[in-house]
N, C-alpha and C positions, 0 to 999 in steps of 0.2 A: 305188538300191534293187535288189539282186540277186534279184528275184523271178522265179519260174519258172512256166510254165503248170501249171494244176491238172490232175492225171491220176488221183487216187485219193481215197478217203473221200468224205464229203459235201462238196459244193463250198463252202458257207459255212464249214464247219469248216476246210477247207484254207486258204481265204483268211484266216480269223481267225488260224490258226497261223503263216502266213507273215508277216503284218503284225506279229503279236505278237513273233515272233523278231526282227524289225527293231527294235521298240521296246525289248525287253529287252536285246538285244545292243548297243544304241547306234547302230545304223544310222540310226534316226530319233530325233533328239534332242528332249527336251522343248521345246515351243514351235514345233517345225517343223511345217509344213503338209503334209498328205498330198496326193498327186496327186488329181485329180478322180475321181469314180466312173467316168466314162467312160474316163479314162486307165488306172485300175487294172484295169478290165474288159478293156481291150485288152492290157495287159502280161500279165495272168494267164490270158487266154484263156477268160474266163467271162462270164456275163451281168451286167448292171448290178444286177438285183435280188439276185443272189448277193452281190455286193460290198456292196450297201446293207445286207443282213441281217448280214453279218460286221461291218461298221462299227457297226451298232446294238448288236451284242453287245459290241464294244469300248467303246462309250460306256456301256453298262450296267455294265461292270466298271471304269469310270472310267480307261480307258487313253487315250481320246481325248475331245476335246470337239467335239461337233457342233452347229453353229449354223445355223439355217435360212437358206439363201441365201449362206452364207459357207463358206470352206474348213474342212475338218476339221483340228483341231490336236492334236498329240501332247501328252499330259500326262506328268508325272513319276510313273511307276507306283509308285515306292517311297514316294511321299508320298500318293498318292490311291487306289491299288488296295486291295482288301480280301482277306481270307483265301480268298474264293471263287476267286481266281486261282491259289492254291497248286497244285492238281493240274496245271494247265497249265504251271506253271513247273518242277515236279519232273521231268517227263518231256517233253522236247522233241526233235523230229527223231529219235525212236526211241531216244534216249539219256537216261541219268540225269544231271541236273545235280547234281554232288556238293556244290556250295556250298549249294544249296537243301535237299538231303538232310541235310546237317549241321545246318542251322537247324531242320529238322523234329525231328531227334533231340534237339537241345538244348532245344527248346520242350517236347517230351514229357517230358523229365527234370525240367524246371522246374515244369511244370503238374501232372503226375501226382500227386506227393506232396501238393500243395496241394488237389487235388480229393479225394484220399483223406481228408485231414484234415477237410474240410467234410462228407464223407459220414459220417464217424464221429460228428460232432456231430448230424447231421440224419437219418441213415438208419433207425436202429431195428432191432429183431430181425427184422422181415420181410425187410429187405434182406439180412441175414446168411444167412438160409435160402435165398434166391434165389441168392446168390453161391456158397454151398456146392454147389448143384446144378450150377452152371456149372463149378466146379473139378472136380467129379466127372466131368463130360463131358470136360474137358481131360485128366484123368488116365487116361481110359479109351481114349485113342487114341495111337498112336505116329506118326501122320501130322503132320508139322510144319506143313503148310498148315492142316489142321483145327485144330490147336492154336492157331494164330494167330487163326483165326475165333472160337474159344471165348474166347481172351484179349480180343479186341475186344468180345465180348458182355459179358464181366465188366466191362470199363472203361465200356461203355455204361451199365450199371446203376449203377456207382459215380458216373458223371457225373449221372445222373438224381437220385440221392440227394443229391448236392451242392447241387441246387436253385439252380443259377446259370445264367442265360440266356447270359451271356458265355462261360462255360466250355463250355456245351452247343454253342454255335455254333463255338467253336474246335475242339472235339472233332470235330464234323461235318466241318469242313474238313480237319483232319489225317487223319481216317479216309478221306475221299474221295481224298486224295493217296496214302495208304498201301495201300488195298485192291487197286488194280490191280497192285501189285508183290508181292502175297503169295507167289506161287510163286517169283519170283526171289529174294525175301528169305528164303525158308524155311531155307536152310543157315546163314545168319548169325543168324537169329532163333531157331534151335533152342535156343541157350543160354538164352534167356529163357523161351520158352513151354514148355520142358521141365522147368523147376524147379517142379514141382507143389507141393511142400511150402512153397516161398516164397509161392506164391499162397494156400495155406491159412493161413499166418501173416498175410498181408495181410487176409484175410477175418476172421480172429479179432481182429486189431487194430482193424478198422473196427467189428466187433460190440462191442468193449470200450467204445466211446464215447469213447476217449481220442484226440484229434486228433494229438498229437505222436507217439504210438506208431504210429498209422496212417500218418503222414507218413514215419516212418523205415522202416516195412515196405514202403511203396510204393517208396521209394528203393532198397531192397534188391532189389526185383523188377526195376526198370527200369535200374539203373545198369550191371550187368555187360555186357549186350548193347550198351547205348549206348556204353560205353567201347570195346568191341571193334570195333563198326562205325565209330565215329569214328576209331579207329586205322587201320582199313582204308581209309577214305575219304582219310586223309592221304597215302596212296600213289598216289592217283588225281588226274588233272587234271579240270577241270570237265566234260569230255566223257565221263568214265568210263574213260579209258585209264590204264594203269599208268605212273607216272613212272619 
């Protein structure tokens, strides 16, 4: 395990990230036992309570299995972890994991139109009025970061109108992964958040109550930037470097 002493950020966060990297990158295989708390504390140069807190977080996210009096065992995160892990996977060691970014974009394109269709069925005229106000704010600024914020606000209301707990939790996780990168993504997302009329058509489609029209309108909003960013990601390796 090529772990290094902790020198920055909160100590449990750094311990979590280092062990997470080992699990995700395959340095620690599913079924493998972690070193004892004492040994981890020695290698990392931190206290045992800090290691214990980090391991408990990993257990909470189903990355490891902790049994009282026994060794902590690595789990297969691809089979047991939930969407709450997504923000941690998207940006690791200060870099963007392009494979995870691609999956986020693909999920967004698949889920967004379905959510819009459900909102058209369940939203009603009150929703349309609220969405119109958000689009007005989006159209009133030329700042691409602010536009992303307004676009997220619009989708937040659309997800509420869809009245689906599963879609709501998915949106929360995707937003948590996306929001820290708003400024970095501003140049590539400008294509999407700058198409104010496409958003107005989406709002009108949702207001019409026709789910298929709303589905198509959402696809028109999401697909251009998605295709562009996916194409750009295709020139990068998983660490974000150009191939």
